[in-house]
C-alpha positions, 0 to 999 in steps of 0.5 A: 795277717793275724798277728798272735802274741805268746807269753815270754819265759822269763828268767832272771837272775843278777850275775857277775863277770865269768858266770855265764855258761853254754850259750853263744848270744843268749843263753837259754830264758829257763836259765836258773837263778845263779845270784839271787832274783832282780827283783829282790830288794837287795837290788832296789837302786839307791844312792848310798850315803857319803856320795857312792851311787848303787845302779842296777842295770838290766839286760840279758845275755846278749854277747853286745852286753857283755862288758857291763858283765865284765869284772874289770869294767865293774871294778874301775867303774867303782872306783868312781864310786859307782857299784853297778849290779847288773841282772838278765831280765828275758822279758822285755816288758818286765825289763821295761817296767823295772826302769818305771819302778825304780827296781831298774837304773839302766837298761840295755835293748835293743832299739825295736823292743824300746820302741815296743815296750815304751819304757819310762826312760830316754836313750842315752848311749848307743851300744852296737848294731850287728852286721851279720850276727843275726840271719834268716836261714831257709832248710834247703836241704830238706826243701832241695828247691829252696834257695829263695824267698820266691821259692815259699810260696809253692811250697806252703801251697804243697803242704797245704794241700797235703793238710800240712804246715810249714814251721818258722823257728825263732827266739821270741822277743830277740832280735830273731823275731824282730828279723822275721817282722821284716821279713813280713813287711818289706818281702811280698813272697813272705808271709807270716800268717802262712807258718806255724810259728814255733817260738823259743827260748833261744836260737840253739832251740831253733837250729835243733828244730830246723835240723830235725827230720821229723819237723816242718822247719823250713825257715829259722833265725839264728844268731851266731855260731849257729849262722857260721854252722849252718852256711857250713852245713848247705842251708841258705842264709838268704838274710842276714843283718849285714844284708840289712846293717842298721836293722837291729841296734842296742841301746843303753836307755836311763830311767827318767828318774835318773835322769832328774836325780844324778844326771852326773851319774849317766856321764860317768858311767858312759865316759867309764864304758866307752873309755873300754870300748876304746880299749877294745877297737885298739885291741879287738883280741881283748874283747874276743877273750871277754865274750868267750869268756863271758859266755863260755864259747871256743874262741872260734866261735867267739870270733864269728859273734865278734864278727857279726857286731859292730860296737859303736864308740862315744864317737859314733853314738853322739853323731849318730844322735846329732847327724839324724840317723837316729831319728831316721832309725826311729822312724824306720823301726816303728814302720815295721813294728806298725805295718807288723801290728806292733805298734799302733802309731809311729812316734809323733816326736822321735828326737825326743827318745833320746838325748846326747847331753851325757855322752859329751865327756865320753865322746870328747875323750873318743875324740882326743884319743883320735887325734892322738893316733891320727897321724901313726895310726889313721885307720885306728883313727877311722875305726875309732871314728866309727867312719870305717863303716860309712865307706862303702866299698860296691863291688863292681860287677855286670847286669849279667852277674848280677842277672845270675845271682842268687835271689833273695826275694822281691820288696813289697812295693807299696802302691803302684809302678805305673805308666801311662797306657802304652807308653813308659812315661811314669804317672804322679802316682808311679813316681810316688810309689818309687819315691817310697820304693827308694826309702825301702831299697836304702835299708838294704846294703849296697855292699851285698845286695843288688837290685833287678827292676823287671817289668812285665806287660800283658798280652796285648799287642804284638810280643816284640812291641811288648818286650820293647815297652817292658824292657824301657819301663824297667829302665825308666825305673832304674833311671829314677832310682839312680836319680833318687840316689841308690847307690846299689848295683840295679839292673833293667830287665824287659820280660815282656808277656814271657812269665804271665801271672797265673789265674789272671787273664792275659789281657787283664792290665795287672799282668803289667807290673814291675817286680823289685828283686833283691839278690845278693852279690859280693 
């Protein structure tokens, strides 16, 4: 696939709490300068005399970053001798470069952008992961047959036969673009190169294009509150960050220079930040009000945004860094970036990209709070520890319900699920393929995603034997995946030669295939 990079629109400004307007998650990248350019000499980070510290933090207008812009948080931080200047730099490459040049001490960014831009800094804290606030939306009102990724191929072929092209719209250099890369690398019915890619500045623009009857936008990747609006208007949300809940993760990155010169300032910054997060966990209405004021949103829209974001407490952030979760996320996200051509190689030492050293005080504060409230409010204690998200509530559904569930799409299987000739015995290569497939399936949320394993045969042999063999092979795959630890609802289906590949000889071994189809449940 040909990958094309497009120049990003850049809007850089310093901002204080309460000055945002007209946006939900991210404002337009063409937003006007409010208080000057973050590259100006006034914003150069410096250690002031008498021990007072001036920090410059660069991010963007994502609602998950609203605490850093919050006036109350900045005031509390100032009381500890740390003055924080927040700047919005929408160009991710420029944001990373500012960290290396000394124009920024800290940046906040997504994990995929951190890996792509490779700034001269280390991850010292975790901010949030999105759990539904970003989503891939299909234009079902315009294309009535388009209800899953499986429906794309015939639409693409039809458009091409008419000399047209279908479009996909998303905001560049944001989680929306990363979700498009997830589709491109994980689903065999979706190829980004088949579409005219329309990169816009903000999800509101992508949403407007999708609703324009004169635009052939078949897919848009949106964030809240536009995802909720799309659902209400009968567009199909085919995949959200709730279905792949660890795909979009935001992190705090401190410059190597700050780590070497003033490590205690990083600890103080994180301690104060996570104190506010702990307070927001105890009273979610406070955070909802903060997000509404920060983004000039209605309370209901702010609530939709908040429902789609899971904020890390210090205890949970430290757990991610020490139990291997963050390293696994780096490896998984880097794999998507390599497959999509955004990275040349997987990081050789992922654990070198982060440290929990500066989280110790913040995590201890959270743990003290957990111990204080556990007896009277165990639910709050679990939320502070982050354990609630790890307790899965997998729906109990029948095989018939899984088979009837709305399709998402077929996973792009890396390798072949091979069996011995005429048997249901997996070959060594087939087992190796399924081991890799296990990791791919585990990227998806078993609470919302189930798996159909669909076996097919060639026409060789009698229909009854083919049906029996395809069912046996599908069941062997299901059993293997379950033994590998798959928690999802998963069912086996044998189709024999009932659904052959078009344009392929009926006796060709290529007809003997196994589909791994994800469907939506719960």
